N, C-alpha and C positions, 0 to 999 in steps of 0.2 A: 349214305342211303341206303334205306334197308333194303334186304335182300328179299327177291320175290321166288315162292317157291311155286310153281305151277302144279306139282302133283299134289301138294300139301292143300292148295285152295279147292282145286277140281276132283280131285280123288282120282284113283287108278283108271277107271274106266273112261271118264271125262279127259283126262289128261291126254290118252292115246289120242281122242279126238281132237285135243289141241293142237298134237303134233301134226294131223294131218290137215289143220288149218282150215276148218269148215267156214271161216269167215272169207268172204270175198275180197281178198287184198288187190286193190287196182293199182297200186303201185308201189310195191314193196322197196322200202329203203336199204339199198343192199349192205351197207358198211358202218353206218354211223349211227351214233347214241344208240345201242342194240339194246341196252338194258333199259333205256327210258321207251322207246317205240315197241319194245317187248309188254313192258307192263302196260301197256293200251291195248295191244292185241289180246293180252292176256284178260283184263278185265271185259273187253268185249267179247272174248269166249266164254267167261264165266257166266256172265248175263245170257248168253245165248243158250249155254247149258243148262241154267237155271229155268229160262222160259220154256224148255223141252219137257221140264219134269212138273210143272205148275200151271194154272189156268191164266189166262190173262189179266186176271183180277188184280187191280193196283195193291202193291204191298202197303201197310197202314202208315210206316216211317215216312213215306213218300205220298201221300195222299193227296187227292185233289183239296184244294183250301176251303172250296164252298160245295157243298154237295146241290145246292140248287143253281150252280152256274150252267149257263146254256153251253150247248155241245162245242162252240167256236171259243169257249174260255180260254181252250188250250190243252197241251197232249196229255196223255194219261201218264200214269204213274210210273209205268215202265219205261216211256219213253223219255219222261224227264230224266230218271235215274240214269239210263242209258247214254243221254247227250252228257251228260254232267260227267260220267266215268269215262266216256270216250277222249272227251277234252282234258281229264286229267286234271280238274279243277281242286285248287289248293286255297288255302288260305292268303296267299299273296296275290292271287289273281283278281284284276277288275274285269266284271263280264258285263256285256252289252247285249240286250236282248231286242232285236226288231220283231216288233210286231207282238208284245209283251201279252197279250189280252189279261188273266186276271193275277198275273204276276207269277204263276207258282214256278217257271224256270230260275228267275232271279232269288226267289225267296228259298228257294231249295238250296240254291247254290250257297248263300249267307247263312242258312239255318245249318246244314249238314256240313258243309267244308268251310266256312268264316270267310267266305269270298266278300267282296264288295261289289260295287256297280249299280248299272242303273236300266229300265227297262223303258221302251219307247213304243206307244201306239197312237194311232191316228183319232181313236175313238175317245171321247173325255169319259164316257162311262165306265170303262174299261181300265182306264188310268186312275180314277176314284176309287173303283172297285180294289185295284191293283194296291193303292197305297193303303186303304183299310186291311187287307190282308196281310199288308208286310208289317202295319200297326198291332192287329193282333197276332202275330207269329214272334212280336218282340225283335225284328231284325231293321224296324225303320231307320234306326241310326247309323246303319252301314250301305244302304240300297235305297232306291227311290224310283218312282214311274213319272214320267212326264208326256203329255199331248204334242207330237210333233210328227213332222212328216220323216219318214224313216230315210228317206233321200237325201236328207238334210242335216241327219244327224253326224256330230263330230266324233268317228270311232277312233282318234287318235291315242286314247288312254287306255283302249282295251287291250288284255291280255288274251281274252275269248269272247268271241262273238259267235251267239246262236241265233238261228233262225228255224221258225214253223211254218213249213206249207206254203212257201210263197215262190213258186216256182218261177213264175213270170218277173219276179224281183230279182232272182238272185244271181242271173246272167248280168242284169243292168247294174248290181253294185259290185261285179267282180273288180273292175279297175281298181276301184277304191279299197277293194279287202286287199289284192294283191299288193297295193301300195303299205299295208301296214308292216309293224315293227316286224322282223324275221322271228321267227319262234309263236308269233300268236296263232292260236288254234281257232279254226271256224268250224261248226258244227250245226249241220241241218237235217232237219227232219223232213225226209221227200224230196230232198233238193238237189241241184246240181248248179255247177258253175261253170258251164259249158264247155270250153276244151280243158279246164284245170281238172284232170283227173284227181279222186279223192286220194288220201293214202290210206285211208281203211273204210269200209263199209260192214255194218253188220245189221240183220232184220230181226224185228223183235215183234211180239204181238201187240197190239193197239185198239184197246178197248174201246176208245172213243170211235172208232170207224165200224159201222152198221153194215156197210155194203159189201158185197163180195164173198167169196167162200172161205178165204183167208184171212181176215182182216188183220193186217201186219202194217209196219212202218221200217223203212229203210233208213238208218241213222249215217250220216257220213261225215268225216273228219279229213281236214285239210288242215295243214302247218305250212305259216307263211314262209316261203325260203327267203334268204338274201340274194340279191342281186350282183352274180359274178361273172356275167357276159362281160367279154373283152380281155384284153392282154394285161397279163401279170409280170413282173419281173422280178425274181429271186436267185437263189443260189442252192446247189444240190452238192452233197459230199461225194468225192470221187478216190481213185489211188493217188491223185496228186493233189488232194487239197479240194477246196471249194470251187465248183465252176460256175460261170453264168449260164441261168435257163431262164427263158420267156415260156409263160404258159397262157395259152389261149383257150379260153371257154366258149362255149355255145350254152344257150339256154333257153329251154320253153318250161316255165313254170319251175317244178323242182326238178326237172329231168335236166341233166347236165351232160356234156360231153366236149371234148376238144383235143388239142394235141399239145406237147411241149418241143420247142427246140432246143437243143444241147450241141454247143459246139459246131452250128450250122446243120445238125442235121434233125430231122422232125421225125418225132414217135407220137403214135397215139397215145391217149390216157386210156387206162383201163380200169373197169369198176367204180366210175365216178359217181358220186351221191352226193346229194345236198338236202340236209334236214335243217330246218330254219336256219340259223347261222353257221351250222358246220358242215364243212366240205372236207371230201376225202376221195383221194384217188390214187392210182398207182401208174408208174411209167417203167418199161422194161428197156434198159440200154446197156450195150456191153454185155449182154448176157447176166446182168444183175437188176432184179427186180428192186424197186424204190418206193417205198409207200410215204404216202403226204397225207397228213389231215391236221385241219386247225378252223379257228372261229372266224369270221367273217367280219372286220371291222370297218370303220371309216376310210376308207382308201388303203386298206391294208388285210392280210390274213396271218394270223399268228398261232404257231401250232408247232409239231414235230413231224421229223424226216427220219426215216428209218430204212437202210438198207437189208436185203434179207439176212436173218441171222445176227444183223447187229444190233447194236444199241440205240436208242432214241435220241435225238440232235434237236436242239431248237432249232423252229426254221420260221421263218417268214416272208411274204412276198408284198410286193407294193403294187399298186395299178398304175398302168402307164398312163402318161397324159395323152388328153385326145380320145 
């Protein structure tokens, strides 16, 4: 993976701002996938820094596809760019856009990042326009637009889901979005998902908004977490070899906490974190801090365990029946 250099990208002055994290992080992932999550935040801050130095005029590279399109055609270029960067879109992604308008989100994802996907809209006129725009931009072999009720759209193939300006719909979609594959990214423009707090939010200029003294948009991103709630059985290293351990997780969306039972003794989990399918936590037992991390798979967690100052050992946990 390519190394990220915040100071190189932002410059000395903006790097100091990045360190202060001027972005509103609603739920910071504490320990896991630090490089990947930092890359998302770095991209968001870089966008925010550029926004403070230039006008809200869209950049030519992410231009609206048809100048004569109506205001409801879709988000401004800055918003499109920010949504795609916050999602970390890449060529291996399959993006589904709910309420696609003239198709600019999906088209830019395909043209700029090489992604595949489709957009959904209930208005046949927008669907026709979006498909024509995709053809003109030369990406119609990788994306398409269909007329369909967004609530009936199959989201199972998505690795990225985008939504634009449908606050009343976002919450209704929450159960289906939370049920998507762990690691799927959800990005909204001025949206919310009820009690599910975003992993990160950033404010950008929005030239498509004409009202208010400060026309701007809030872009929010969520990463679908694995479901770890329940009891898991495992082992951990000790001075006398490996000993049995039960792990009990409680979970509210990406927030987790719990306790471990070691030789009949209950100890709380500390610094527990969950991002996508990656889980990490630590326990303090007999004066020793033991670190656990791993990837959640069907019925198991596979990863590493390490005592303070010790070497990493292979580790797994199996979900208890019931």
